[in-house]
N, C-alpha and C positions, 0 to 999 in steps of 0.2 A: 430308457423311456420309462421305464417301471418307477425307477427312483425319482424322475422328474414330476411325474403325475403324482406320487406320495407327498412330494414337498408342495406343489401347489394345492394340493387337497388339504394338508396340514394348514397352510397360510390361510386358506379360505375359511377354514373352520375356527381359526384363531380370532379372525375379525369378526366374525358371527358372534363368538362368544363374547367379544368386548363390547358389540352393540347389545347384544341383550342385557349385558350387566351395566351400561349405562342406562337403558330403557328402564330396569329394575330400579335403579338408584333414582331415577325421576319419578317413578311411580310411588316411591315410598316417602318422598317428600311431600309435607303439607303445604296445602294451596295457599298462595301468597299474591297479594295485588300490591304492585309498586304505587307508592303515594309519595308527593313531593313532601318533605318534612319542613315546617318553617325555621328559620335560623333563630329566632328570638323565641324563648320558651318552647325550646323542641321537645320531642318525644323521649320516651326512656329507653325506646328500642324501635325499629321499623314496626309497622303493625302486621301482625302475621308472622313475626321474626322467628326463625327457625333454630333450633337448638345450635348453640357454638358459635353464631353470629356475634361479633363485637364491634367496637367502635370508640375512638378516641378523641375527644374535643378539646382544644385550646381556643380561647377566645380574650379578645383586649378590645377595649372601647373607650370613649370619652364622652362626657355627658357636661353640657353647660349648663349650671345652675345659677340662681341668684345669688350673685358674689362670689362664687368659686366654682371652679372646674373639679369634676369628679372623673378619676382614671380607676377605670374596674376590669376585671377580668375573672376567669374563671379555669379550672382544670376538671375534666370529667371523663368518667368511664362508665360505658355500658355495654351489657352483655345479656345474651338469652341463656338463661340456664336451663331452659326447656323449650320445646316448640311453643311459640305464642307467648312464653312469659319472658319478660324482660327485667333487670334489674340496673340499678344507676348510682353511681356515688359521683358527689360533684364537691367542690370547694371554689365558692366566689369569694374575691376580695375586692378592697376599695383604697385608693389615696386619693386625697383632697388637696386643693391646692387653690388659696385665695388668689382672686382676680387682680389683676395690677388697677382696675378702677373702683376698687371695693373701698368703702369708707371706714372699714373697720368696726362699722356694728353690726354686719352680718355674721352668724354663726357658722362656723366652719366644722363640719364633723371630724373627729380623729381618724387615722388610717387604722384600717380594721381588715382580719378574716371576717368575712359577712357570716360565715357558719358552715355547717356541715350538712349536705342536703343527702339524705338516703330516699330513693324511690322506687316503686315496682309498677308493673303495667302488665294486663293480660289482655289479649285479644280475643275475645268470645265469639266473633261473627267474623267469617271472611267469605265473601260471594265474588267468585271470579267471574261468573256470568255478567252479574249487574254492575261489578268491580266497585263494591263497597267492602269497608271494613269498620268495625266498632270494637270499642275496647274501653276498660275501666282502669283507673291508677289511682295511686295513692303517692303524696309527696309529704315527707316529713323532713323539717330542717331544724336543727339546733342551731340557735343563734347567738354569736361570741360577742363579747364585750370589746371595745377599742384596747390598742396596744397600752395606752397609758395607764389605764384603770387597771388593768392586769398587771402591769410593773408595780401598781401600789397597791397591791394585795386586794383587787377588788374580784368579785367573781369571775370565773371564766365565761360562764352562760348567762344571757339575759332573758331567755324565752325559747319558745319555740313556735312553729308554724305547721299546721295540720291542713292538708289539703286535699281532699278526695276529687277525682277528675272523671269526667265522661269524654271520651275522644270518638268523634265521627268522620269517617272520610269517604270521598267518593271521586272517581275519575270519570270525566266527561272529553275521552279521548286524550287531547293533548293539554285540556285544562283540568286541573286537580283542586279540589276543594277539603277544607278541612276546618273542625270546630273542634275547641279544646275548653271545657268549663268547666266550673265547679265552684263549692264554697271554700273560704279561707278562714281558719279559726287560728288567731295567733295569741298565745298565753304569754303575759309579761309577769316575769317572776317577782319582782320589787315590789311592783304595784298590787300583784294578786288580782290582775285585771285580764278579762278575755274580750278581746274584739273579735268581731265577725264582720267578713267581708264576702267578696266573690271576684271572679274573674270569667272573662267571656273573650274568647280569642277565635277569631273568624279570619280565614286566608284562603286565597284563591292564587295559584300560580299556574304560569303557561311553562310547560316542559318542553324543551326542542326535542322532535322526535330522535328516537334512537340515541338518547344521550341521557346523562345526569344532569345536564344543565337546565337551570329555570330562572325565571324572572318573573315577580309576584308582588302581591301587596297582603299585609295582614293589618287586621283591625284589632288593636289591643285596648281592651274596655277592663277598667278595674274598679270595684267600689270598696271603700273602706271609712274609716271613722273622719276622714277628711272630705269626704264627697265622692263625686264620679269624676274618673280621670279616662279620659280617652285619646289614643296617640295612633296615628299612621304609621307603618312601617313599611316603605318598599325594600325589596330585598332581590339580591341576584346570588346564584351559585354556579361556579365553573368546576368543571372536572378537569384537573391537571392530569391524573393518570387514572385508572381504572378503580383504584382505591384510594386516591389522594382528591379532596374537594376544598376549595376555600370558598367563604362567603361573605358578603357585603350586606349588612343592613343598617338603615337610619329610621330615627324616630323622630317624628314631625308631631308635636301636641297639637291636638285641637281644642281641649278645653284650656282654661287659662291657669287652673290651678293645679298642675300636674306636678308643678315644682320643678320642672326641666324644662329649658327653652328649645333644645334640640341635641340629640345624641347619634354617635355613629359606633357601629361595632363591626368587628372582622371575626369570623371564626374559621379555624382549620379545622378539617374533618378527616380523620384518617381511619381506614378499617383494615387491620392488621390480618 
């Protein structure tokens, strides 16, 4: 009887120790609010990300341009090097094909790796009670030349883009809102010219309860030397497993001079 009582007491103590350990770990975690992240122009990491979190994204899309089709994609890796501090490396690429009904007068860009994007993001405010997160970020892109010009001893780099960003997000129960905005400075090496523009991206997503699935709409507004470009981007994300998701987003231009008739993109998201 004594042996049985000692065994029961030991098991109970072990369970209590495990519960205390789990509670202690939860208390040491930084506060974090879950926000639905847009699929087109996503964040460098979750808002309020915790150290060690990581994500790999692979995307592929098709855009209908005037006189040709653009097949584009990207490979992206992002991770939190510290609590609330995320880093990202992305390599976008594009391949272009002349449309069958093109009259031959349309200029079709050469195939190219678009560049190398390096970005960082810091969440400076996380309010769990009000479900609000605020962050600042910076995106720096080195723009590459097309394959043909590099092959003829052309310069590898044609310029660079610099984009400081402000990000704000709030949850209204199942509805998630987010704004991503900032100026864009583009330096062209050959012309020694600096173009100044801006991007404003506002989104609202409906997240299905107790899931990572959502459906929503993003307003993508850009200002550059060609004028104002406004595109609606309906999108949907489905969780295949707890760490694997797939998203689909389409682009419907509102302004006439966006340069794109219609585009569609799919994104695979894996959290290793």
